[in-house]
matplotlib code that plots the C-alpha trace (Angstrom):
import matplotlib.pyplot as plt

x = [8.0, 9.4, 12.3, 9.5, 8.1, 10.7, 11.1, 7.0, 3.9, 2.4, -0.9, 0.6, 2.8, 0.9, -2.2, 0.5, 2.0, -1.3, -2.5, 0.3, 0.9, -2.1, -2.3, 1.4, 0.6, -2.3, -0.4, 2.8, 1.4, -0.9, 2.1, 4.7, 3.1, 0.7, -2.6, -5.7, -8.4, -12.1, -14.1, -15.8, -12.7, -10.7, -13.8, -13.1, -9.7, -9.8, -13.2, -10.9, -8.3, -10.7, -12.2, -8.5, -7.9, -11.5, -10.6, -6.8, -8.0, -7.0, -3.4, -2.6, -5.1, -2.5, -0.9, 2.7, 5.7, 3.3, 5.6, 7.9, 5.5, 4.0, 7.5, 7.8, 4.8, 5.6, 8.8, 7.3, 4.2, 6.6, 8.5, 5.9, 5.0, 8.4, 8.1, 4.2, 5.4, 8.5, 6.5, 3.9, 6.4, 8.0, 5.0, 3.4, 6.3, 8.8, 5.8, 7.2, 5.5, 4.5, 5.6, 9.0, 9.8, 8.6, 10.8, 13.6, 12.2, 12.4, 16.0, 17.2, 15.4, 16.9, 20.8, 20.2, 18.3, 20.4, 23.7, 21.6, 19.3, 22.5, 23.8, 20.4, 20.7, 20.4, 16.9, 15.4, 14.7, 12.8, 10.9, 10.1, 8.4, 6.6, 5.0, 5.1, 1.6, 1.6, 5.2, 3.7, 0.5, 2.5, 4.6, 2.0, -1.1, 1.7, 3.3, 0.2, -1.4, 1.6, 0.8, -2.3, -1.4, 1.4, -1.4, -4.1, -2.0, -1.5, -5.5, -6.1, -4.6, -2.1, -3.0, -6.7, -4.6, -3.0, -5.6, -7.6, -4.5, -4.7, -8.3, -6.3, -6.5, -10.0, -10.0, -7.1, -9.3, -12.5, -10.6, -8.4, -11.5, -13.1, -10.3, -8.8, -11.7, -9.7, -12.4, -14.0, -15.9, -18.6, -15.8, -13.9, -17.3, -18.3, -14.9, -15.3, -18.5, -16.4, -14.1, -16.5, -18.4, -15.4, -14.5, -18.2, -17.4, -14.5, -16.4, -18.7]
y = [4.7, 7.8, 7.2, 5.6, 9.2, 11.1, 8.7, 8.1, 10.0, 9.7, 8.5, 5.6, 4.2, 4.6, 2.6, -0.2, -0.3, -0.7, -2.9, -5.6, -5.8, -7.6, -9.7, -10.7, -11.1, -13.1, -15.0, -16.0, -16.7, -19.2, -20.8, -20.1, -20.1, -23.1, -20.5, -22.0, -19.4, -20.1, -19.3, -16.3, -14.9, -15.0, -13.6, -10.6, -10.1, -9.2, -6.9, -5.2, -5.0, -4.1, -1.2, 0.3, 0.2, 1.7, 4.7, 5.5, 5.5, 4.3, 4.5, 4.7, 7.5, 10.3, 7.7, 9.3, 7.0, 4.2, 0.9, 2.9, 3.3, 0.4, -1.4, 1.2, 0.2, -3.5, -2.9, -1.5, -4.0, -6.4, -4.4, -4.0, -7.5, -8.9, -7.0, -8.2, -11.4, -11.4, -9.5, -11.9, -14.7, -13.3, -12.4, -16.3, -18.4, -17.2, -16.3, -12.3, -9.9, -7.7, -4.3, -6.2, -6.6, -3.2, -1.8, -3.9, -2.7, 1.5, 1.0, -0.6, 2.0, 4.8, 3.3, 3.5, 7.0, 8.9, 9.6, 11.7, 13.2, 14.2, 15.7, 18.1, 18.3, 22.3, 21.5, 19.9, 23.0, 24.7, 21.7, 21.1, 24.2, 24.6, 20.8, 19.8, 19.4, 16.8, 15.1, 14.5, 13.0, 10.5, 10.0, 8.0, 6.8, 5.2, 2.7, 2.1, 1.3, -1.0, -3.1, -3.5, -4.8, -7.0, -8.3, -8.9, -11.2, -13.6, -14.4, -14.3, -15.5, -13.1, -12.9, -11.0, -9.0, -7.4, -6.2, -4.8, -3.2, -1.2, 0.4, 3.2, 4.6, 4.6, 7.1, 8.9, 9.4, 10.8, 13.0, 14.4, 15.3, 17.2, 19.0, 19.8, 19.1, 17.0, 15.4, 12.4, 11.6, 9.3, 6.9, 7.6, 6.8, 3.9, 2.2, 2.8, 0.6, -2.1, -1.9, -2.4, -4.7, -6.9, -6.6, -8.0, -10.9, -12.3, -11.6, -13.5]
z = [-6.1, -5.9, -8.8, -11.0, -10.2, -12.1, -14.7, -15.8, -15.0, -11.5, -13.3, -14.9, -11.8, -8.8, -10.0, -11.5, -8.4, -5.8, -7.7, -8.8, -5.6, -3.5, -7.0, -6.5, -3.3, -3.6, -5.9, -4.4, -0.7, -2.6, -4.3, -1.6, 1.6, 1.0, 1.8, 0.3, -0.3, -0.1, -3.4, -2.0, 0.2, -3.9, -5.2, -2.9, -2.6, -6.9, -6.4, -4.0, -6.2, -9.6, -6.4, -6.3, -10.4, -10.6, -8.0, -9.7, -12.8, -16.3, -16.4, -20.0, -20.3, -20.3, -23.5, -22.1, -22.0, -21.1, -21.5, -18.8, -16.2, -16.0, -15.9, -12.8, -11.8, -11.8, -10.0, -7.2, -7.2, -6.7, -4.1, -2.2, -2.3, -1.2, 1.9, 2.1, 2.3, 4.3, 7.2, 6.9, 7.3, 10.3, 12.2, 11.5, 10.5, 12.7, 15.2, 16.2, 18.1, 15.6, 17.8, 18.2, 14.6, 13.9, 16.4, 14.8, 11.2, 12.3, 13.8, 10.7, 8.7, 10.8, 10.5, 6.6, 6.3, 8.8, 6.9, 4.3, 6.9, 8.1, 5.4, 5.1, 8.9, 8.1, 6.9, 9.9, 11.6, 9.3, 8.3, 11.7, 12.1, 9.7, 9.3, 12.9, 13.0, 9.8, 11.5, 14.6, 13.2, 10.5, 13.6, 15.3, 12.4, 10.3, 13.0, 14.0, 10.9, 10.0, 13.7, 12.8, 9.6, 11.3, 14.0, 11.2, 9.7, 12.8, 12.4, 8.6, 5.5, 4.1, 0.2, 1.7, 4.2, 1.4, -0.7, 2.2, 3.7, 0.0, 0.8, 2.1, -1.4, -1.1, 1.7, 0.4, -3.2, -1.2, 0.9, -2.3, -3.6, -0.1, 0.5, -2.6, -5.4, -7.1, -10.0, -10.7, -8.2, -9.6, -10.0, -6.8, -5.1, -7.5, -6.5, -2.7, -3.1, -5.2, -2.6, 0.4, -1.7, -1.8, 2.5, 2.7, 0.7, 2.1, 5.6, 4.7]

ax = plt.figure().add_subplot(projection="3d")
ax.plot(x, y, z, "-o")
ax.set_aspect("equal")
plt.show()
């Protein structure tokens, strides 16, 4: 996704990436993992996805390189679907403990990212000193959120977990209005209502 932002506009890449990821997950979870959803649950999932698109806005509103942005967004959405499916396979089919599985992924990420961090090690003290509070919040909330998603995958279909995990976009979008006074409050509220409606349908 970061590479996509360098080659196309965020307003094109972001909504397509976040919207296409759950759609592809639903498709492949049904085709490859044999999941079966009731018509109501499927309807609720697509309402959630539609609400995400409403909140993030029209990706073609800027008119600047929309095709390139679509390709980067679709590639990112495919990656999101890929790791979501792998997460589901690991905790459902392989019966791995969510905490142990997440810890192993953190170890792998650390091994991959450490060389790059060491090349910039002179920046680390400044980053810690300036942003220690956000760093601590992310260090606690991000693992907790991921483990909760992995735990949810053990008790409900992956095709439903995928769109529900993207509802964080709604919270972020509303916070961006409250904290940074970004525009389009009516659209954000409409999208949030759609997402909540979809979740209610899924839970029936």
